[in-house]
C-alpha positions in Angstrom: 130.6 -100.2 -100.2 128.0 -101.0 -97.4 128.2 -105.0 -96.4 124.8 -106.3 -95.3 124.0 -107.3 -92.0 122.8 -110.5 -93.0 121.7 -112.5 -95.9 119.4 -115.0 -94.1 117.5 -112.9 -91.7 113.2 -111.4 -91.6 110.4 -108.6 -93.3 108.1 -105.4 -92.7 104.8 -103.9 -93.5 105.4 -100.0 -92.1 108.6 -98.3 -92.0 108.4 -95.8 -89.3 110.3 -92.3 -90.5 111.1 -91.1 -93.8 109.8 -94.1 -95.9 111.5 -95.1 -99.4 109.6 -97.5 -101.5 112.7 -99.7 -101.4 113.3 -100.4 -98.1 114.9 -104.2 -98.2 114.0 -106.1 -94.9 115.9 -109.4 -94.1 113.4 -110.6 -91.2 111.2 -112.8 -91.1 112.2 -114.6 -95.0 114.8 -116.6 -96.4 114.6 -114.7 -99.4 116.4 -111.8 -100.3 115.4 -108.3 -102.0 112.0 -108.4 -100.0 110.1 -104.9 -99.6 109.1 -104.1 -96.2 105.5 -103.5 -97.7 105.4 -107.1 -99.7 106.4 -109.1 -96.6 104.3 -112.6 -96.2 104.8 -112.0 -92.3 103.8 -108.6 -90.2 106.9 -107.0 -89.1 107.0 -103.1 -88.2 110.4 -101.6 -89.3 112.3 -98.6 -86.9 115.0 -96.4 -88.8 117.4 -94.6 -87.1 115.4 -91.4 -87.7 112.8 -92.6 -85.4 114.8 -93.7 -82.8 116.2 -90.8 -82.0 113.3 -88.9 -82.4 112.3 -90.2 -78.7 113.4 -88.4 -75.5 114.5 -90.7 -73.0 118.4 -92.5 -74.4 117.1 -96.1 -73.7 115.8 -98.6 -76.0 113.3 -100.1 -73.7 111.4 -96.6 -74.0 112.3 -95.7 -77.3 110.4 -99.3 -78.6 107.5 -98.5 -76.2 106.9 -95.4 -77.4 107.0 -96.4 -81.1 105.5 -100.3 -80.8 102.1 -101.0 -79.8 102.6 -104.6 -79.1 106.5 -104.0 -77.2 105.8 -103.8 -73.2 108.8 -102.2 -71.6 109.0 -103.2 -67.4 108.9 -99.5 -65.7 109.7 -100.7 -62.2 111.2 -103.6 -60.0 111.5 -104.8 -57.0 115.0 -105.9 -55.6 117.5 -106.8 -58.2 114.9 -106.3 -60.8 115.0 -102.8 -60.6 118.0 -102.8 -61.8 117.8 -104.2 -65.1 114.5 -103.7 -66.5 113.0 -106.0 -69.3 110.1 -106.0 -71.9 107.8 -108.3 -74.0 105.7 -108.6 -76.9 102.0 -109.4 -77.4 101.5 -109.6 -73.8 103.4 -112.9 -73.1 106.9 -113.5 -71.6 110.0 -111.6 -71.9 111.6 -114.9 -72.4 109.2 -115.3 -75.6 111.0 -112.9 -77.9 114.0 -113.1 -79.6 116.5 -110.6 -79.3 119.3 -110.5 -82.4 122.1 -108.5 -83.7 122.6 -107.9 -87.1 120.2 -112.0 -87.5 122.7 -113.6 -84.9 121.3 -114.6 -81.2 122.2 -112.3 -78.5 123.0 -113.8 -75.3 120.4 -112.4 -72.0 121.3 -111.3 -68.9 122.5 -112.9 -65.8 120.1 -111.0 -63.8 117.2 -112.9 -63.4 113.9 -111.2 -62.7 112.5 -112.7 -59.6 110.0 -110.1 -57.9 106.4 -110.7 -58.6 104.7 -109.1 -61.4 104.0 -109.4 -65.1 107.9 -109.8 -66.1 109.1 -112.5 -63.5 111.1 -114.7 -64.7 112.5 -112.7 -67.9 116.2 -113.4 -68.4 116.1 -111.9 -72.2 118.5 -109.8 -73.5 118.7 -106.9 -72.1 118.1 -103.9 -74.8 118.9 -101.3 -72.4 123.0 -102.1 -73.2 122.4 -101.0 -77.1 122.4 -97.8 -77.7 120.5 -96.5 -80.1 122.4 -94.4 -81.7 124.7 -97.4 -83.0 120.9 -98.6 -84.9 120.2 -98.2 -88.5 117.0 -99.8 -88.2 114.7 -102.3 -85.9 112.6 -104.9 -87.3 109.7 -106.4 -85.2 108.1 -109.4 -86.7 105.3 -109.9 -85.1 104.8 -113.7 -85.6 105.9 -116.9 -84.2 109.1 -117.8 -85.7 110.9 -120.7 -83.4 111.0 -123.0 -86.2 112.9 -119.9 -88.3 115.0 -119.2 -85.4 114.9 -121.5 -83.1 113.7 -121.6 -79.0 112.5 -118.1 -77.7 110.7 -116.9 -80.8 106.9 -117.4 -80.0 105.9 -114.1 -79.8 107.7 -112.7 -82.4 111.3 -111.7 -82.8 113.4 -108.0 -82.6 116.0 -107.9 -85.4 118.7 -105.1 -84.6 120.6 -104.0 -87.5 123.8 -101.9 -86.7 125.2 -99.2 -88.5 127.4 -100.3 -91.3 128.9 -96.6 -92.7 132.8 -96.1 -93.9 132.7 -92.7 -93.6 131.3 -89.8 -91.4 130.2 -89.9 -88.0 127.7 -88.3 -85.2 127.6 -87.1 -81.5 124.7 -86.0 -79.4 124.3 -85.1 -76.0 120.9 -84.9 -73.7 119.6 -84.0 -70.6 116.3 -84.1 -69.0 114.6 -84.8 -65.6 111.1 -85.9 -64.4 108.8 -82.9 -63.5 109.3 -83.6 -60.0 112.6 -82.7 -60.0 114.1 -85.9 -59.4 115.2 -88.8 -61.9 117.9 -86.3 -63.2 119.4 -88.2 -66.7 122.4 -86.6 -69.0 123.9 -89.1 -71.5 126.2 -88.5 -74.7 127.3 -90.3 -77.4 129.6 -90.2 -80.2 130.1 -92.6 -83.4 132.8 -92.6 -86.1 133.0 -94.4 -89.5 136.2 -95.3 -91.1 136.8 -97.6 -94.4 139.0 -100.0 -94.0 141.2 -100.1 -97.2 139.7 -100.2 -100.1 136.5 -102.8 -99.6 135.7 -102.4 -95.8 134.1 -100.6 -93.3 134.3 -99.7 -89.4 131.6 -98.4 -87.5 132.1 -98.1 -83.8 130.0 -96.0 -81.2 130.6 -94.7 -77.6 127.6 -94.4 -75.1 127.4 -93.2 -71.2 124.2 -92.2 -69.5 123.9 -91.6 -66.1 120.2 -91.7 -64.0 119.8 -90.3 -60.4 116.8 -91.9 -58.1 113.5 -90.8 -58.1 110.9 -91.3 -54.9 107.0 -91.9 -55.6 105.0 -92.8 -52.1 104.1 -90.6 -49.5 104.7 -90.8 -45.5 106.3 -93.9 -43.5 103.4 -95.7 -42.5 105.3 -96.6 -39.1 105.8 -93.1 -38.3 102.4 -91.3 -39.1 98.9 -92.1 -39.2 97.1 -91.1 -42.9 96.3 -87.9 -41.9 100.5 -87.2 -41.1 99.9 -87.5 -36.8 102.9 -89.2 -35.6 101.9 -91.9 -33.9 101.6 -92.2 -29.9 104.1 -94.5 -29.1 107.2 -92.6 -31.6 110.1 -91.9 -29.7 110.0 -88.0 -30.1 113.2 -87.7 -31.1 112.8 -90.0 -34.0 110.6 -86.8 -35.5 113.9 -84.9 -35.9 115.2 -87.3 -38.4 116.1 -85.7 -41.7 113.0 -85.7 -44.2 110.9 -86.9 -41.1 108.1 -88.9 -42.4 109.0 -89.3 -45.7 112.0 -91.1 -45.0 111.2 -94.4 -46.8 112.6 -94.1 -51.2 111.7 -97.7 -51.6 109.3 -96.8 -54.7 111.7 -95.2 -57.1 113.9 -95.4 -60.2 117.5 -96.8 -59.3 120.7 -94.6 -59.9 122.4 -96.4 -62.4 125.9 -95.2 -64.5 126.2 -97.2 -68.0 129.1 -97.0 -70.4 128.5 -99.1 -73.8 130.9 -99.5 -76.8 129.5 -101.0 -79.9 131.8 -101.9 -83.1 130.5 -102.7 -86.7 133.2 -104.2 -89.4 133.2 -106.0 -92.8 135.5 -106.7 -95.2 134.7 -108.2 -99.0 137.6 -110.0 -100.3 136.2 -110.8 -103.7 134.1 -114.3 -103.4 134.1 -114.0 -99.7 133.5 -111.5 -97.1 134.6 -111.2 -93.5 132.5 -109.5 -90.8 132.5 -109.0 -86.7 130.8 -107.0 -84.7 130.6 -106.8 -80.5 130.1 -104.7 -77.7 131.3 -104.0 -74.1 129.1 -102.4 -71.4 129.6 -101.8 -67.8 126.9 -101.0 -65.2 127.2 -100.1 -62.1 123.6 -99.3 -59.9 121.9 -98.8 -56.8 118.4 -99.1 -56.2 117.2 -97.9 -52.5 115.2 -100.5 -50.4 113.2 -99.9 -47.5 113.8 -97.5 -44.8 114.6 -99.4 -41.3 113.6 -98.0 -38.6 116.5 -96.5 -35.7 115.4 -99.9 -33.0 116.0 -102.1 -36.6 119.7 -103.3 -35.3 120.5 -103.1 -31.6 122.5 -104.6 -29.1 121.8 -105.3 -25.2 124.4 -105.9 -22.5 123.4 -106.1 -19.1 120.2 -104.5 -19.4 121.8 -101.5 -21.6 120.5 -101.3 -25.5 122.6 -99.6 -27.7 121.5 -98.8 -31.3 123.6 -98.5 -34.2 121.6 -96.3 -36.5 119.8 -93.4 -34.1 118.3 -92.1 -37.1 117.3 -95.5 -39.0 119.2 -96.1 -42.3 118.0 -96.5 -45.8 120.1 -99.9 -47.1 120.3 -100.3 -50.7 120.9 -103.0 -53.4 123.9 -102.7 -55.4 125.2 -103.9 -59.0 128.3 -104.0 -60.8 127.7 -105.6 -64.3 129.9 -106.5 -67.2 128.5 -107.6 -70.4 130.2 -108.5 -73.7 129.3 -109.8 -76.6 131.3 -110.7 -80.0 130.2 -112.2 -83.6 132.4 -113.3 -86.2 131.9 -114.9 -89.6 132.5 -115.2 -93.0 130.0 -115.6 -96.0 130.7 -116.3 -99.5 129.0 -117.8 -102.9 130.1 -121.5 -103.9 128.8 -123.2 -107.1 125.8 -121.0 -106.5 125.1 -121.6 -102.6 124.8 -118.7 -100.5 126.7 -119.7 -97.4 127.1 -118.3 -93.9 129.5 -119.5 -91.1 129.6 -117.5 -87.7 130.3 -117.9 -84.2 129.0 -115.8 -81.6 129.9 -115.8 -77.7 128.3 -113.5 -75.2 128.6 -113.1 -71.4 126.9 -111.3 -68.6 128.5 -110.9 -64.8 126.3 -109.2 -62.4 127.9 -108.6 -58.9 125.1 -108.2 -56.5 126.0 -106.1 -53.2 123.9 -104.7 -50.1 125.4 -101.1 -49.1 124.3 -99.5 -46.3 123.2 -101.8 -44.3 124.0 -103.9 -41.3 124.0 -107.4 -40.3 121.3 -107.1 -36.9 121.9 -111.1 -35.7 125.9 -110.3 -36.4 125.6 -107.1 -34.8 123.4 -108.0 -31.5 126.0 -111.5 -31.2 128.9 -109.4 -31.7 128.8 -105.8 -31.2 130.5 -105.4 -34.8 128.8 -105.5 -38.4 129.8 -104.5 -41.5 127.7 -101.4 -43.6 128.2 -102.7 -47.3 128.3 -107.1 -47.8 129.0 -108.9 -51.1 126.0 -111.0 -51.7 127.3 -113.3 -54.7 126.9 -113.2 -58.1 125.6 -114.3 -61.3 127.2 -115.0 -64.6 125.7 -116.4 -67.5 127.9 -117.2 -71.1 126.5 -118.4 -74.1 128.3 -119.5 -77.1 126.7 -120.0 -80.4 127.8 -121.0 -83.9 125.5 -120.9 -87.1 125.4 -122.6 -90.8 123.0 -121.2 -93.4 122.9 -122.0 -96.9 120.2 -120.7 -99.5 120.3 -120.4 -102.9 117.8 -119.6 -105.6 116.4 -122.4 -108.4 114.8 -121.9 -111.6 111.8 -124.9 -111.9 109.9 -122.5 -114.2 107.6 -121.1 -111.9 106.4 -117.1 -111.6 110.0 -116.7 -109.7 113.3 -118.9 -108.6 112.5 -120.8 -105.6 114.5 -120.1 -102.6 115.8 -123.0 -100.4 117.6 -122.5 -97.3 118.7 -124.8 -94.6 121.4 -124.7 -91.8 122.5 -125.8 -88.0 122.7 -124.2 -84.9 124.8 -125.0 -82.0 124.4 -123.7 -78.5 126.2 -123.9 -75.1 124.1 -121.9 -72.4 125.5 -121.8 -68.7 124.5 -120.2 -65.7 126.3 -119.6 -62.6 125.3 -118.6 -58.9 128.4 -117.1 -57.0 127.8 -117.6 -52.8 127.9 -114.1 -50.6 131.0 -113.5 -47.9 130.5 -114.4 -44.3 128.8 -111.8 -43.2 126.2 -111.5 -46.0 125.3 -115.2 -44.9 125.2 -115.1 -41.2 122.0 -116.1 -40.0 119.4 -114.1 -41.8 121.8 -111.6 -43.8 122.5 -108.0 -44.5 119.2 -105.8 -44.0 117.0 -105.9 -47.2 119.0 -108.5 -49.5 120.9 -111.5 -48.0 123.8 -112.9 -49.5 123.4 -116.1 -51.5 124.3 -119.3 -49.2 126.5 -122.1 -50.2 123.2 -124.3 -50.8 122.2 -121.7 -53.5 125.9 -121.3 -55.1 125.9 -123.4 -58.3 127.1 -123.9 -61.9 125.0 -125.3 -64.5 125.0 -125.6 -68.5 123.9 -127.9 -71.5 124.3 -128.2 -75.1 121.5 -127.6 -77.6 121.7 -128.7 -81.7 119.3 -127.9 -84.3 118.8 -127.8 -88.0 116.1 -126.5 -90.1 115.2 -126.3 -93.5 112.9 -123.3 -95.4 111.7 -123.1 -98.8 109.9 -120.1 -100.4 107.9 -120.5 -103.7 105.5 -118.6 -106.3 103.6 -121.2 -107.8 102.3 -117.9 -109.9 103.3 -114.1 -109.5 100.6 -113.1 -107.2 101.0 -115.9 -104.5 104.0 -116.3 -101.9 104.5 -119.6 -99.9 106.7 -120.1 -97.1 107.6 -123.5 -95.6 110.0 -124.2 -92.8 110.6 -126.7 -90.7 113.4 -127.1 -87.6 114.3 -129.9 -85.1 116.1 -129.1 -81.9 117.7 -131.4 -79.3 118.4 -130.0 -75.6 120.2 -131.5 -73.0 118.6 -132.5 -70.1 115.1 -131.6 -71.9 114.4 -133.5 -75.1 114.3 -133.7 -78.9 111.2 -131.6 -80.4 110.1 -131.0 -84.2 108.5 -127.6 -85.1 107.3 -125.8 -88.3 106.0 -123.0 -89.9 103.7 -121.9 -93.3 103.6 -118.8 -94.4 101.3 -117.3 -97.4 100.6 -114.1 -98.7 98.4 -113.6 -102.1 97.8 -110.3 -103.7 94.4 -109.7 -105.3 95.9 -106.6 -106.7 98.4 -104.1 -106.0 96.0 -102.3 -103.4 94.8 -105.8 -101.7 96.8 -108.9 -100.4 95.7 -111.4 -97.7 98.6 -113.2 -95.6 98.5 -115.9 -92.8 100.7 -118.1 -90.6 100.3 -121.3 -89.1 103.2 -122.4 -86.9 104.7 -125.0 -84.0 107.0 -123.4 -81.5 109.3 -124.3 -78.6 111.3 -122.7 -75.7 113.6 -124.2 -73.0 113.1 -123.2 -69.8 116.1 -120.5 -68.8 118.9 -122.3 -66.9 118.2 -119.4 -64.4 114.6 -120.5 -63.6 115.6 -124.3 -63.4 118.2 -123.3 -61.1 118.1 -120.0 -59.4 117.5 -119.6 -55.4 117.8 -116.9 -53.0 115.7 -115.3 -49.7 114.0 -112.5 -50.6 112.7 -109.9 -47.6 110.7 -107.1 -46.6 110.8 -105.8 -43.3 107.7 -108.4 -42.4 107.8 -111.0 -45.2 110.7 -113.4 -45.9 110.1 -115.9 -49.1 112.8 -118.2 -50.2 112.6 -119.0 -53.9 113.0 -122.6 -54.3 114.8 -123.9 -57.1 112.3 -125.5 -59.2 114.7 -128.4 -60.5 115.6 -129.1 -56.2 114.6 -131.7 -53.9 113.5 -129.1 -51.6 110.8 -127.9 -54.5 109.9 -131.0 -54.9 108.6 -131.6 -51.3 106.2 -128.6 -51.7 104.4 -129.9 -54.9 106.8 -128.8 -57.5 108.6 -130.7 -60.3 111.5 -130.1 -62.7 111.0 -127.8 -65.3 109.4 -129.0 -68.9 109.8 -127.4 -72.2 107.2 -125.0 -73.2 105.4 -125.7 -76.9 103.0 -123.5 -78.4 100.9 -123.2 -81.4 100.4 -120.0 -83.2 97.8 -118.9 -85.7 97.0 -115.8 -87.9 96.0 -114.0 -90.7 95.7 -110.9 -91.9 95.1 -108.0 -94.5 97.6 -105.4 -96.5 95.8 -102.8 -98.1 96.7 -99.6 -100.2 93.7 -97.8 -101.0 95.8 -94.9 -102.3 98.7 -93.7 -103.1 101.2 -93.5 -100.2 99.1 -95.3 -97.9 99.7 -98.8 -96.6 97.5 -100.4 -93.9 97.9 -103.5 -92.1 95.5 -105.8 -89.9 96.3 -109.0 -88.7 94.6 -111.3 -85.8 96.9 -113.8 -84.3 96.1 -116.7 -81.3 98.6 -118.4 -79.8 98.6 -121.0 -77.4 101.4 -122.1 -74.5 101.3 -125.8 -73.1 103.5 -126.2 -70.1 104.1 -122.1 -69.3 106.6 -121.3 -66.8 105.9 -119.2 -64.5 106.1 -117.8 -61.1 104.1 -119.7 -58.6 103.2 -116.9 -56.3 103.7 -117.1 -52.3 102.8 -120.1 -50.3 102.9 -119.4 -46.7 104.7 -121.7 -44.2 104.1 -119.3 -41.3 102.4 -116.1 -39.9 103.7 -115.4 -36.7 104.1 -118.1 -34.7 101.0 -120.3 -36.7 102.0 -122.9 -38.8 100.2 -123.0 -42.1 102.1 -125.3 -43.8 104.7 -127.4 -42.7 105.8 -128.4 -46.1 107.3 -125.3 -46.5 109.2 -125.1 -43.5 110.6 -128.5 -44.3 111.4 -127.4 -47.8 113.1 -124.4 -46.6 115.0 -126.4 -43.9 116.1 -128.6 -46.9 117.7 -125.5 -48.8 119.5 -124.5 -45.3 118.2 -121.0 -46.0 118.3 -119.1 -42.3 114.6 -116.5 -41.8 115.0 -113.5 -40.1 113.5 -114.1 -37.0 111.1 -111.1 -36.9 109.6 -111.5 -40.2 105.5 -112.0 -39.7 105.4 -113.9 -42.9 107.3 -116.9 -44.1 107.1 -118.6 -47.2 108.2 -120.0 -50.7 107.8 -119.8 -54.6 109.1 -121.5 -57.3 109.2 -121.5 -61.1 106.6 -124.0 -62.5 105.0 -124.9 -65.6 101.7 -124.6 -64.1 99.5 -123.5 -66.6 98.1 -123.4 -70.3 97.4 -119.9 -71.8 96.0 -118.9 -75.0 96.8 -115.2 -76.5 94.2 -113.7 -79.0 94.4 -110.6 -80.3 94.6 -107.7 -83.3 97.1 -105.5 -84.8 97.1 -102.6 -87.0 99.5 -100.4 -88.6 99.0 -97.4 -90.6 101.1 -95.3 -92.4 101.1 -92.2 -95.0 103.4 -89.6 -95.8 102.1 -86.2 -97.5 102.9 -82.8 -98.6 101.0 -79.7 -98.2 101.2 -76.2 -99.0 102.8 -75.5 -95.3 104.7 -78.6 -94.5 105.4 -82.2 -95.1 103.3 -84.5 -93.1 104.0 -88.0 -92.1 101.4 -89.8 -90.2 101.6 -93.1 -88.5 98.8 -94.8 -86.6 99.3 -98.5 -84.6 97.6 -100.2 -82.3 97.5 -103.5 -80.8 94.2 -105.4 -78.7 95.5 -109.1 -77.1 93.6 -111.1 -74.6 95.5 -113.8 -72.2 93.4 -116.4 -70.2 94.8 -119.3 -68.9 93.2 -122.2 -70.1 94.4 -125.3 -67.7 95.8 -124.8 -64.0 98.2 -127.5 -63.8 98.6 -126.9 -59.9 95.5 -125.5 -58.2 95.1 -122.2 -56.7 97.1 -123.2 -53.7 100.5 -123.4 -55.5 99.4 -120.7 -58.4 97.1 -118.3 -56.6 95.8 -114.9 -57.9 98.3 -112.9 -57.9 100.0 -115.2 -59.9 97.4 -115.8 -61.9 96.5 -111.9 -62.8 100.4 -111.6 -63.4 99.6 -113.4 -67.1 96.0 -112.7 -67.4 95.5 -108.5 -66.4 98.3 -106.9 -65.2 99.3 -105.6 -68.9 97.0 -103.8 -70.4 95.1 -105.3 -73.7 94.9 -102.5 -76.0 97.6 -99.9 -76.5 97.6 -97.6 -79.4 99.8 -94.9 -80.9 99.2 -91.9 -83.1 102.3 -90.6 -84.4 102.4 -87.0 -86.8 105.9 -85.9 -87.9 105.9 -82.3 -89.4 108.4 -80.6 -91.3 109.1 -77.1 -92.9 112.4 -75.6 -93.4 114.9 -76.1 -90.6 112.0 -76.8 -88.1 110.3 -80.0 -87.2 108.0 -80.9 -84.9 107.3 -84.5 -83.6 103.7 -85.3 -82.0 102.7 -89.0 -80.3 99.7 -89.9 -78.7 99.4 -93.4 -76.9 96.5 -94.9 -75.5 97.1 -97.2 -72.6 94.0 -99.6 -71.6 93.4 -100.6 -68.4 95.3 -103.7 -66.1 94.5 -104.8 -63.4 96.3 -107.4 -60.8 95.6 -108.7 -57.1 98.2 -107.6 -54.6 98.3 -108.8 -51.1 100.0 -107.4 -47.9 101.9 -111.0 -47.2 102.0 -112.2 -51.0 99.1 -114.6 -50.1 95.4 -114.7 -49.2 93.6 -112.6 -48.6 94.1 -110.9 -52.1 92.7 -107.2 -53.3 92.1 -106.6 -56.8 93.7 -103.2 -58.0 93.3 -101.4 -61.2 95.7 -98.7 -63.4 92.7 -97.2 -65.3 92.7 -96.1 -69.1 95.8 -93.2 -70.3 96.0 -90.9 -72.4 100.3 -90.2 -72.6 101.3 -87.1 -75.0 105.0 -86.9 -76.3 106.1 -84.0 -78.1 109.5 -83.1 -79.5 110.6 -79.9 -81.3 113.7 -79.9 -83.4 115.4 -76.9 -85.0 118.1 -78.1 -87.7 120.7 -74.6 -87.3 123.0 -73.7 -90.7 126.1 -74.6 -88.3 125.2 -78.3 -88.5 123.8 -79.1 -85.3 120.5 -79.9 -84.2 118.7 -78.4 -81.3 116.0 -80.1 -79.9 113.8 -80.0 -76.5 110.9 -82.0 -75.5 108.8 -83.8 -72.9 107.7 -87.5 -72.3 104.2 -87.4 -70.9 104.0 -84.2 -71.3 100.6 -83.7 -68.9 102.4 -86.0 -65.8 99.5 -88.5 -66.0 100.5 -90.7 -62.8 98.7 -94.3 -62.2 96.6 -94.7 -59.3 97.7 -95.4 -55.9 97.5 -98.8 -52.8 94.7 -97.9 -50.6 94.4 -99.4 -47.3 93.5 -102.8 -46.0 89.5 -102.9 -44.9 89.5 -102.7 -40.9 93.0 -102.0 -41.1 93.3 -99.6 -38.0 96.3 -96.7 -36.2 98.1 -98.4 -33.5 100.9 -96.9 -31.5 103.4 -98.6 -33.2 102.1 -98.6 -37.0 99.3 -97.5 -39.1 97.1 -98.8 -41.4 98.3 -101.6 -43.6 98.4 -101.3 -47.4 97.2 -103.5 -49.6 100.0 -104.1 -51.7 102.3 -104.2 -48.2 104.3 -101.6 -48.9 105.5 -99.8 -45.9 104.7 -96.0 -47.3 101.2 -94.6 -48.2 100.1 -93.1 -51.4 102.5 -96.2 -53.3 101.6 -96.5 -56.7 100.9 -99.4 -58.4 104.0 -100.5 -60.1 102.5 -102.5 -62.9 101.5 -99.5 -64.6 102.5 -99.9 -68.1 103.8 -96.4 -68.7 105.7 -96.1 -65.0 105.3 -94.1 -61.8 106.9 -91.1 -62.0 105.2 -88.8 -64.7 106.1 -86.2 -66.8 109.9 -86.4 -68.3 111.3 -83.1 -70.0 114.5 -82.9 -71.6 116.9 -81.0 -74.6 119.0 -82.6 -76.6 121.9 -81.5 -79.3 123.0 -83.5 -81.8 125.0 -83.0 -84.7 126.2 -84.9 -87.5 130.0 -84.9 -89.9 
């Protein structure tokens, strides 16, 4: 027996992996028994085999290589490098709703603050979900807030866990980048056992280690661009091991992730009970900017002592514990199907600065710790759901599906202060601790109720009407709706379309996060959007976002087994929450904007006295945006005399434009604008071929990324320089041999031809001095720093091997 994941979920056009005509989906519709190819809404389905044929054991990477509308963050600054995120259709990471077995997944506590196309992301961390535990993933590419609530403006990713009663699997994989770093090793074990006569227990354990990578050249504070030592450089510094490539700031973090997932259910006859949950622990370190030997010193009686004769590389450390549990019961009463469930999730991230020093503390006292506890983020969430559905015979072509229900949610967010040494004056080098003025605990309640009706006036016509009322404490009320329809002119041709409105309440982290972000020359205070300090600069408390979505598409089956879908969409978001960009208060000793310095003082933050540029930033409802795009999907399995072939083609084009800037160019600058409009590629296409012959199979995937552009600046403020990552083809190839012993042996490569993004140039007119080389336009302290907004990452090719067995 297999208990279905949910009776009240979304639907798909293309099934990636071995196809089956009777694949039933549960996302995007309240109907049951809907086949993937018959959905009124555009949904892609990726089954377990498709997920397994991706080299890097990371769900973000899996979906990046399979879904054209999905873009994963490849590199992040500071703490965001420790928990990378992703987004759909070029919108925010917060605009996609993540479901597990149809139930809302809690978000990460580690807010993405660093400037870039993923800034502000606090969505659920997909990396914590092992691909081996997943039966399939259904990606609804349509606005669905009226059906599923806040956050589903760009779409829904519904992850269905495996629910077998017997059997299991194990796998091990290892690989590294062509450059010889970024070593990855992972293993998983899954076991399914029966619970009595009518139940199941499916358990998956997963562990992965990923090592540092480094992708930049020599440090500009040591040598000129041609490698010549700077004239003012002490001769002893040239003997430092690794000189002059001492700065590893541009590269992957080192991380160790251990995750366990469980999925269980029992059929009591008239009632089914189900439960699923997870626990994950991640320990990670990210390299920060190299600090010169002179950075930490103490002078007594005219004699200077340098604590680190060879300099040092601070590291940002993360210890993260994440757990979630869902329990529920469902059954049938008087013809009504009902489902009652409760979900609790909690993510806790403890941040530390390691292998560092507090320069002021050492100068004042002659002592400094090497490791600092900076504080913690905590993000709990409780969700309760009641869903009710039944079919009613009204004499139409099919019974009418009636569905309604409600949800209660309590969101919380907290920042804990760091230890005394981490907050003494400017704090530890690279990442100061959180001050008492940063710390705080915040929560809110949210209620919603929905109704949904699916009718078939005639056999060929499907009409789905949904409405939802939401009330958020401190935010207000909203009423949103959705109309989806499909008409099948024949078995070969169908048209479909959707009109919907949406809503997203800002996360508590966006409203209340506060910290000091530093580099060797820049100090930026992230002001809480809802604070009095932010109001000094001109920001207002965050309000909810509202959206309007339109889509229209066609489904074609011109020949047997070939399915083609083409959908165009338009998504407008009003009062969109985005990062403001840096607003400078001081350059050197010159005051640029006194309000900025007053806001910093009001928050009680202390800035590193050596910082050349001092400013603030905040999240704000700064702009209205419009996103327009087209999505294509096609699958075609075929048999030849040589091999069985499965072709797939998918592509997405979208363009986001700011239609209104509420703040002006001072509070919302060119960098902030490019993060929304051009820093993600407008086009992504994927051509896939899976070929099988006997025990041998080959999986070939060709991905085309369009160009992307972003403005950068050494200080985060004007002057700005436009940069570009050009159009790129990436090839992935995997060969698998199924042995007679039951083992599958695979070798492969992602980015087979080692494509890498362009690197940052130098500020025009910047020259080499006795103590520093020319300034990079991106502000990097290293030459040839790759652009971190590259959609395919900065690391180049990755090769791997994998062994797997099923039993």
